[in-house]
N, C-alpha and C positions, 0 to 999 in steps of 0.2 A: 504494500500500500504506500504510494508516494505521498510526500508532504503536500504537493499541489492538489491532489485529489481530496486530501483531508480538508484543505482550505475551502475547496468548492463545496464539500458536504456541509461544512460549518455555515457557509454563506447561503446555502439553499433553503427553500421553504417547501419541503416535500411532504410535510405532515398533512394528515387528513383534515378537511374542514378549513375553517378560517384561521387556524393557528391558536385559537383560544384554549386556555388551560382549564376551563370550567369543568371539563369531564374528569379531571383528576381529583376534584373535591369529593366525589362519591366513591373513590377507590377504597377498598378494604386493605390497606397497606399494613403489613405486620410491623411489630416494633423493630426499630433500627438496631442492627447488630453493632454493639459498641466495642467489640474486641479489636485489639491492635492487628493491623494488617501489614504485610511486608511489601516490598517493591515488586514482587512477583505478580501482584494484581493491581497495584496502585500506580505503577509507572506507565501511564497511558498518555495519549495525545489530546485528551480533553474532550472527546466526542461524547454525546449523549445518545440514548437509544432512539430518540426522536429524529436524530440527524440521518438515520438510515432510511427514512421514508417508509416505515412499516405501517401496516394497518392499525387503526386505533384499537380494534378488538384484541389484536396481538399485543400491543403496548400495554393494554389493561392487564392482560395475563402476566406479562413480564413484571410490571410494577407490583402487582398483588402477590407475586411469588417472592417478593423481597429484593429483587434486583434494583440497584440504584444507578450504577454507571457500568458500561461495558468494560470488561477486563482487556488486557493487551491482545490476547488471542481472539477475543470477540471483535475488537476494533479492526483487527487485520483481516479476519476471515469473512465476517458477515457481508460487507460491501462487495467483495469479490464473488462470494457464493451467489449473491443475488443476480449477478450478471450471467450466471450459468457456466462459468469457467471451472475447469478441473482444479482441485486444490490438494496440495501435499503439505500438511501442517504439522509442525513439531513444536510442542510446548510441554511444560512441566506438568506432572500430576497435580490435580487439585487447583487448576488455574482457570477453570470455566470452559473446558473444551466441549463438553456436551452441549451447552447452550450455544456454542459457536457454530454448530451445524444444525441444531434443532430449530433455532430462530429463523434462519433463511429458508429452511425446508417448510416450516409452517407458513411463512409469507408467500411462498411460490405455489402452494397447493390450492387447487380450486375445489372447494367442498361440493360444488354442484356436479362434478364429474365423478361418477361411481366407479373409479378405477384405482388400483394401487399406484400411487404417484411417487412414493418414496420408500426405499428399502434401506433399513439401518441394520448392519451386521455387527454383532459383538461376540466375544469369545466365550462368555459364561452366562448361565441362566440368571444369576443374581444381577448381573449388569444389565441384562435384557429387561428385567422387571424395573430396575431403577430408571433406565433410559426411557422406557415407555411411560413411566409416571411423570418424567420431566415433560415429555410431549403433551400429555394430557393436562398437566398443570398450566403450562404456558399457552396452550391452545384451547383452553376451556371455553372461550367465547367465540370460537371460529366455526363450530359445527363440524369439526374434523374427527373422524373415527380412527382410533389407534388400536392395533392388535399386537399382542406379544405372543410369540410362539417359540418354544424351546423343546429339546428332547426331554424325555422323562415324563411328559404329559400325554394325555390321550390324543391321538391323531384324529379320531372321530370328532372331537370337540372343535378342533381347528377347522376341519372341513365344514362343519355346520356354521361356524362364525364367518367363514369366507363367503357364505351365501348372501350375506348382507354387505352393503357397501363398506369397504375398508380403504382408507387413504394412505395410512402409514403402517408398514409392517416392521416390527422390531423383533429380532430373534437371532438364534445361533445358526451357523451355516448349514449343518446337517439337516435340521428339520425343515428349513426353508427350501433346500434343494429337493427334499422329499415331496413337499407340497407342489413345487414347480414341476417336477418330473411327472407327477400324477395329474398335471394340468388343472389342479385345484386353485393354485395361486397364479393368476395371469400377470406376468411381469413384462409382457410385450410392449406395453405403453407406459412403463415406469421410467420416468426421465432422470431420477436421482438414485444413485448407488453410493451409499456412505458406509465407511468402515471405521469404527472406533476401536482403539487398541490394535491398530493395523499391523504392528510388528508381530503380534501373536497370531492374528488371522492369516498372515502370510508366512507362517512357519510351515515346516514340512507336512504336519498333520492336516492343516487346513487348506493349503494352496490349491490342491486339485479340486476341492469342492468349490472354492471361490472362482476358479477358472470356468467350471461348468455353469455356475450361476450367472456369470456374465453373458453366456450364450443366450439366455432367456430375455435379456434386456435389449432395447433398441440400440443401434450403433451410435446414435447421436446422444447417448446418455451423458449425464454429468457425474463424474467420479470424484469423491472427496475422501481423503485418507487423513486420519488424525491419530497421533500417538506421541508418547514421550521419547521413544527410541526408534530409530529407523535403521535396521540392519540392511545388508546388501540385498536381501530378498525383496525388500520394499522397492528399492531402485529398479530391480529387474522387472517387477510387476508394473511399475510406473512407466518404464520405457516401452513396455509391450501394450499396455491397456489404457494409457492416459494421453491426452492431447495437450501438449504445451502446458503442463500443470503450473499453477501459480504456487511457488514455494514460500512457505512461511517457516522461519526458524527463530524461535524465541528462547533458545537454549544457550544462553551465555554461560550457564553452568547447569549441571544435571540435577543436583539436589536442591530442594526447596530451601530458601533462606530462613524460613521460620522454624525449621526442624533442627533441634540440637541433638547431636549423636554422641553416644557413649558406648564403651564396651567394658565388660567386667570379666576378668579371667576366673573361671569357676570350673572345678572338677565336675564331671558328670553327676556323681552321686550327691553333690551339694547344690545342684541347680534348683531343686524345689525349695530348699531352704532359702536360697538367694531370692527366689521369686516371692516367697512369703515376706522377706524383709523389704523388698521393693514395694509390695502392697501396703505395708504398714508405714512406710516413709513417704511415699509419693502421694500427691493430691490428684487422684485420678477421677476424671469425669466418666470416661469410658475407655477401655483398653482393648486392643487386639493382640493376641499372643500367637505367634506362628511356630508351627512344628513342621518337620520335613517329611512326616509320614502320617497316614491316617490312624495307625495304631497308637502312635505317640500322642496324637490329638486327643483321643478318647481317654487314654491313661492320665494325661496331664489334667484334663477337665475333671476327672474323678478326684485327683489329688487336691486340686484347688477347692472343690466342693467340700472335701473332708477337712480342709483348713478353715472352713466356715465362710467362704466368700461365694457370692452369687456368680454363676458361670454357665454359659452356653458353649456348645461346640458345633462345628460344621465341617464337613469334608465331602469329597466327590462321591464317596461310596454310600452316602445316605440317600434315602428315598427323597424324591423331589419335593413332595409335600412337607416332609420334615425340614428340609433345607429352607423352603419358603417361609415356614413358620418361625424358624430361628432368625432368619434375616429380618423379617417383619418385626418380631418382638424386640430384637436387639436395636434395631433402628429407632423404635419407639421408646427406648429407654427402660424396657422391662428388666434388663440385666446389665450389670456394669462391666463384665469381662466376657470376651469371646475368644475361645481357642479354635484355631482353624489351620488348615493346610494352605497351600498357595491358591486355593480356590477363590479367595477373596482379595487377591493382590491387585486385581485389575479393575480400576475405575470406580470401585465402591466408594461412595461419598456419604459418610456419616459425620456430621459436623461436630458431634459431641466427643468424638474420639480425640483425645489429646496425648495418649501414650501408646506406643507400639513397642512390644517386646519380642525380640527374636530369641525364643527359648532354644531353638536350633538355628545355628547360623546358616544363611543360604550359601549355595555353592557358587553363584555367579553374581555379577554386578547388576544385571538386568532385574533379576528377582529381588535383590536387595533394594534397588531403587523403587520398585513398585510396592514392596512391603512397607517401607517407611513412609511412603506417600499416602498411606491411609490416615496419618495424622497431619496436622498443619494444613488442613484443607482450605482452599481459597485464600491463601495468604495469611492464615492465622498461625498461632504458635503450636508447636508439638514437640514431643520428646521421643527419641528412638534409643532403646537400650538393647545391646547385644550381649548375650551370654556366650562367652568364648571358651573353648577348651583347647588343649594342646594341638589337636588335629585341625583346628580352624585357623591357625596362625597364618598359614600361607594364603587362605581365602581372604582373610582380613587385609593382608597386604595387597593382594591383587585387586580387590574391590576398591580400596582407597586409590590405587593407581588408575584404574579404569574410569572411575567417576571424578577423579581430580579433587577429592575431598579428604579430610582428615577426621578420623573417628578417635575421639579423646578417651583416655581411661576415665572411668567413672570416679567422681570426687566423693569425699566423705558426705558432703551435703550438696544437694542440687537446688539451685535458686529457683523458687517457684515461678518467678516472673518470666522464666524461659519457656514455660509451657502451660501456664494457667491464665485464664482470661482475666484481664484487668478491667475493672469497672470504674466508672466515674464516681466521684465522692457522693454526689446527690443520689444516684441510683442505688449505691450500696447502702447509704444511710436509710433510704426509704424502705428498703427490702430487708433490713437486718433482722427485723422481728419475725419475718416469715421464712427467711432463707437459712440453710444449714451451713455450718462451717465444717468443711470436709476434712476429716483426719484420716489419712491413709486411704483405705479402700472402703471405709464405712461412713455412713452419714451420722453425724453427731450434732447436737445442739448445745449452745452455751447454757450451762446451768450450774447450780451451786452444789452438785454432788461431791462427796469426798472422793479423792483420787482412787482409792481401792474399789469403792462401789461403782464408780464410773468405768473403771477398767473391767470389772466383772460384767457390767451391763453391755459394754462393747463386745465382749467375748460371746455373750449369749445372743446378741441382737440378730446376727445372720441366721440363727436357728429358729428364731421366732417369727421374723418377717415373712409374710405370705402364708403362714399356717392358720388354720381355722381357729384354733385355740391352743394356748400353752398353759401348762400347769406348773407352778413353782412350788415345790414341796421342801420344807425344811423342818428342823426339829421343833421350831416354834413359829407361830403365825406372824408375830410382829416383824422379825427379820425377813421372813419370806415376803411380807408386804412391801418392805423397803426395797428389796431386790426387784419386785414387780414394778414398783413406781419408777425405779431407776431405768428399767428397760423401756417403759413407756415414754419417759422424758427423753431418752436417747434416740428412740425411734423417730420421733417427730411426726408420727401419724397414729391413728387409732390402732391399738393392739389389744386383742382380747386375752387377758392373762388372769388366771384363777390362782389364788394362793390356798395352801392347805398345810396342815400340820401332820407330821409323821415322825415316829421315833427315829432318833439319829442312827441307832444301830440298824434299824430296818432300811433306812436310806442307804447306808453303806452296803448292806447285803443286796438290796434291790439294784443298785447301780454297778455293783462289782462286775457283773457279767457284760456290761455295756460301757465300760470305762473308756473315755477318749483322752489319751495323752495326759493321764494323771501325773506321771512322773515329771513331765515338763511343767505342769501347773504347779506342782509342789516346789520344783526348783526355782520357778520364778516368784512364787509367793510362799515362803517358808512357814507362815503362820496360818495358812488356809489351804483347803483342797477343794477342787470343783469336780464333781462327777456328773456327767450328762448322759441321758438316755434319749435316743431318738424315737423309741417306741411310743406310739400314740401321742407324739409331740410332748412327751413328758421330760421335764428337766429336774433332776433331783440335785439339790445343792446343799452342802453342809459345810460348816466351818469347823476346823480343828482348833480348839481353844489352846492358847499357849499355856505352858505349865504354871506360869505366874497367875 
């Protein structure tokens, strides 16, 4: 995009209507995101979305989705895409690439024509769902029908849906090729062919499918490729299937400026303990923890749950319905931690994720780049921590060299301003009574509990939240009631807790069969023991009085 064209766009009056801004007064614009942003998204040429001459209905969807100004990749790609020219765009993860191709696609589609007018290919099912949702959100006022189709779902349902008018199809290559081959999806008049995460789609496993799909499109199609990395396979595809593509390269450096990267040298058997320490020390909004195999994903998720932290897991061998549920619930904040394989390294945009932990260090720079890009989305701050063992030392060196970055050893304390949202003084003071001050990986509220009681409540809290009812049994009712009140105060939400008296000896006997880490509890608190039972949401607690 040349500077002269930018000046012309600024000087033009292409907006719908008379140029009045009265229509903006009725928009339901979400609260402004006050988080600090880096130059990855703020270093723009000063254009507004109105400068692109977009339909007013599309502008309404853009603003009501929370967009304020176009990011650099959007500034560069939207005007060119609207002209119909092929695009080869390279930009960092989390800088607005999806909207960079969705917005011009929505602008160019004619809702009165009952044909597929845009095909968007993505490598994973989760990314397909996310991209289709972006299309629906931005184009909600346009009358455009969006369909998402991926493997792992019923083909019959897709066939039925294609009987109705569909304007945009978002999906994975294999399923769309299946529909096109069966002449269910008619792509013969589809003028737009878009690939997100193009480097993955043009890998050895996908390239033959992509080549076949192109045969179903008209020869004068517009092809747009977007990715953070472009290997040689992308250039080969471009030379063969694209006509004088407009090249956009915003990769002055590969890693996002807002992501702080550390490594910790940990023996394999100490990794879980190290992870537990990180959970207790870091202020985590949401975290994604990566493993290199599906078996390790499930084992680690089980360990994290046993430690008392809320945790989901997801990997490619899970049923599609289960994966969809996990992705939806995690995105909506139902759980704070997600353990996964490289299934979710591509394009997944969850704004609340501020910490990424590589429990298993990746083997190559490309995987590492996409993993850590799950935090620090859209110019915000994020933290990436890598647990390194002896066998990973060469991979660490190679990744630093290939990405031109330096991964620092983890310090004793990590400055929270590096990865935690900073709020304005007025907003923080007005919400202080309702918001929680996060301590580690658990939500706590400021209250006047004594330190020992607060510590006990924090330890019990993850076992109580989400349960229908919890019973606190102690030798006497008054101390049990104190514990129950401490848990309620710490939870910051309604918790149904019943207190009951039980003989101390009976509590010991009843809990002995279901003791959870009693030795560690005694070691940490020499004057008290805590015994927990998960059976029937029952928690038996007793204090061992000191000899004095």
